[in-house]
C-alpha positions in Angstrom: -95.1 -135.9 47.9 -95.2 -134.2 51.3 -92.0 -133.3 53.2 -91.7 -132.4 56.6 -88.5 -129.9 57.3 -87.4 -129.0 60.9 -84.5 -127.5 62.4 -82.6 -126.7 65.3 -79.2 -125.6 66.6 -76.2 -127.5 65.5 -73.7 -129.1 68.5 -71.4 -129.1 65.7 -70.8 -125.6 64.4 -72.7 -122.1 64.8 -75.6 -122.9 62.2 -78.5 -125.4 62.3 -79.1 -129.2 61.7 -81.7 -129.7 59.4 -84.2 -132.8 58.9 -86.0 -133.7 55.8 -88.4 -136.7 55.8 -91.1 -137.6 53.2 -92.4 -140.5 51.2 -91.6 -140.6 47.6 -93.7 -143.0 45.2 -90.8 -145.2 44.1 -88.6 -148.3 45.0 -85.9 -147.6 47.4 -84.0 -148.5 44.8 -85.0 -146.1 42.0 -84.6 -143.5 44.8 -81.2 -144.5 45.8 -80.4 -144.5 41.8 -81.1 -140.7 41.6 -79.5 -139.7 45.2 -76.1 -142.1 45.2 -72.8 -139.9 45.4 -71.3 -141.3 42.7 -69.3 -139.9 39.8 -71.8 -139.8 36.2 -74.7 -140.1 38.8 -78.0 -138.5 37.9 -78.0 -135.9 40.4 -76.5 -133.3 38.7 -79.1 -133.6 36.5 -82.2 -133.1 38.6 -80.8 -131.2 42.1 -80.8 -128.0 41.7 -77.9 -127.3 44.2 -75.4 -129.6 42.7 -73.9 -127.9 39.6 -70.8 -130.9 39.6 -69.9 -134.1 41.5 -66.4 -136.0 41.4 -64.7 -138.5 43.1 -61.6 -137.4 44.3 -59.9 -140.8 45.8 -61.9 -144.3 46.2 -60.6 -145.3 49.8 -62.8 -148.5 49.6 -65.6 -150.0 47.7 -68.0 -148.2 50.2 -65.8 -144.8 51.1 -64.3 -142.0 49.0 -63.6 -138.7 48.9 -65.8 -136.4 46.6 -66.1 -132.8 45.5 -69.3 -131.0 45.1 -69.9 -127.7 43.3 -73.0 -125.7 43.7 -74.2 -122.8 41.3 -75.2 -119.6 42.8 -78.3 -119.4 44.6 -81.1 -117.3 46.4 -81.2 -114.8 43.6 -77.4 -115.0 43.3 -76.9 -113.7 47.2 -75.4 -117.0 47.7 -72.0 -117.7 45.3 -70.9 -121.0 43.7 -69.5 -123.2 46.6 -67.7 -126.2 46.7 -67.6 -129.0 49.4 -65.1 -131.4 49.9 -66.5 -134.3 51.8 -65.3 -138.3 52.7 -68.5 -140.2 52.0 -69.7 -143.6 53.3 -72.8 -145.5 51.3 -73.8 -148.6 53.1 -77.1 -151.1 52.4 -78.4 -152.9 55.4 -80.2 -156.0 55.7 -83.5 -154.6 55.6 -83.0 -152.8 52.4 -82.2 -149.3 54.0 -79.6 -147.4 52.0 -77.2 -144.6 53.6 -75.1 -142.1 52.3 -73.5 -140.2 55.0 -70.5 -137.7 54.6 -68.7 -135.0 56.8 -66.0 -132.4 55.4 -62.6 -133.2 54.8 -59.3 -131.5 54.0 -57.6 -133.4 50.7 -54.4 -133.0 49.2 -55.7 -133.2 45.8 -58.5 -130.6 46.1 -57.2 -127.4 47.1 -59.7 -124.6 47.0 -60.7 -123.6 44.0 -61.3 -119.7 42.4 -64.5 -118.7 41.8 -66.0 -120.8 44.4 -66.3 -120.2 48.4 -65.2 -123.5 50.4 -68.4 -124.6 52.3 -68.1 -127.1 55.0 -70.9 -130.1 55.7 -70.7 -131.5 59.1 -72.0 -134.9 59.7 -75.2 -135.5 57.2 -76.7 -137.9 55.4 -79.6 -139.6 53.6 -81.6 -142.7 54.7 -83.7 -144.4 52.1 -85.8 -146.7 53.9 -88.5 -149.3 52.4 -91.8 -148.9 53.6 -93.2 -152.7 54.7 -95.9 -153.8 52.3 -95.2 -151.1 49.6 -92.5 -152.1 47.5 -93.1 -148.6 45.3 -92.9 -146.5 48.5 -89.9 -145.1 50.2 -89.4 -143.3 53.2 -86.3 -140.5 52.6 -84.9 -139.5 56.1 -82.1 -136.5 55.2 -80.3 -134.6 57.5 -77.7 -131.4 56.8 -75.8 -129.4 58.7 -73.5 -127.2 56.4 -71.6 -124.3 56.7 -72.2 -122.3 53.7 -68.8 -120.3 54.3 -68.2 -116.7 53.1 -69.5 -113.8 54.8 -73.5 -114.7 54.4 -75.7 -113.4 57.4 -77.6 -116.3 59.5 -80.9 -114.8 58.3 -79.9 -115.8 54.7 -78.6 -119.1 55.3 -81.9 -119.6 57.4 -84.5 -118.4 54.7 -82.4 -120.7 52.0 -82.3 -124.1 53.8 -85.7 -125.0 54.6 -86.9 -124.1 50.8 -84.0 -125.8 49.4 -85.0 -128.9 51.1 -88.5 -128.9 50.0 -87.4 -128.2 46.6 -85.2 -131.3 46.8 -88.0 -133.5 47.7 -89.9 -132.6 45.1 -87.1 -132.7 42.4 -86.3 -135.8 43.1 -89.6 -137.0 43.3 -90.1 -135.7 39.5 -86.6 -137.4 38.8 -87.6 -141.2 40.4 -90.7 -140.6 38.1 -88.8 -139.8 35.0 -86.6 -142.7 35.7 -89.9 -145.0 35.8 -91.3 -143.8 32.6 
């Protein structure tokens, strides 16, 4: 699938907000199955930027506090990171599924050794059905992540667009494998 990646300065912090948009060759339910932020989900298997995902606290049937860890990246220039977010999942009447998150501090999740604490500012993914095309899904994603640590902004700016394109490519492979 083709993906469009764009960015502009964030109003939330001193980095950028990144927007990814693409059409995936799968139903919204299959795409959602691959990306939904739940413990034991498939994301740790296919997303090269997610090493582990755990639910720290279930707040309601649609809201939870989660911890995500990432492996080192960008030829190990970027050390492993951890993120603690409050996550909202919602399904709309038109079939659109949404996952939205932002950073939060939680007493059950203090910073861990061997990880740099990063911060996700308001971000999320929208899986939207395409009218008349039940086996195709528009995925719109927004990321505005402060990776923390002492990374030059040029490294971050080099990493994110390729990382988002890789996310869409790997997700496309994951939904194809799910249907196989």
